[in-house]
N, C-alpha and C positions, 0 to 999 in steps of 0.2 A: 504494500500500500504506500502511496506517496501523495504528497500535497502539491497541488498545481495551482499557481496563481494565474488567472486568465486576465492578461493585461493588454491583449491585442485589441483590434477593432472588433466590435463596438466598444465605446469607452466603458471602463469598469463601473461607472455610475449608471449605465443603462442595463438594469437588471433583466428585463425581458430579452434584450439583445444578447446578453451574456448567456442566458439560459438556452437560447436558440443556438448560439455558437457551441456551447457544451454538448447539446444534442447532436449537432453536426460532427463534432469531434468524436463522440461515442460511436456514431454510425460509421465514421471513417476508421474506427478501431485504433485511434491515436493513443488510447490508454490500454490497449489489449482488449481481452474479452471482459465486458462489464456485466456482472451477474446481478448487481443490485445498486440502487442509488437512494440517498436520503437528501431531501432538501428542506431546510428550515428557513422560513421567512421572518424577517424582522418586521412584524406587523402587530396590530393591536392584540390579536389572540394567539400569536406565535404558532401559526399552523405548521405542521410537520407532514411531509409527503414522502411515502415510501414507494419505490418503483422496483420492478423485477422481483427478486427474492427478498425484498425488504419488508417482511412481516414485522409486527411490533417488536418481537424479541431480537431479530436480526438487525432491525433499524437501531435499536438501543445499543447493541454491540458495536455497530459501525460508528455511531456517534461517540461512544466511549473510546474506541481506537483512534478516531480522528482527534479527540481532545488530547489524548496522550501524545500523539504525534506532534500536535501543535505546541504542547508544553515542552517537549524535547527540543523542538526547533527554537522556541523562545529561550530556553536555558542555554543552548549552544550559542545563540546570538548574544546573550548577556555575557557569556564568558569571553566572547571576542572583543568586547568593549574594554579598552584600557581603563584602569581605575587610578 
């Protein structure tokens, strides 16, 4: 599993455009075979969408793995900053 920042066109602030680009990239198999996906929207009710094999249990595990990976990236980044 890896974290990918989607920074190409459309602009990163264009959420629908970025989701379309992600779908195109998945169809092009740019991330290999994708078995499941979870999307969390920063919106009033914090909706969570699971796709493919992302039933509630798998979606929870995917989000936990993603959080751990982001924490490791952050810790490595913090170690790279001179004090």
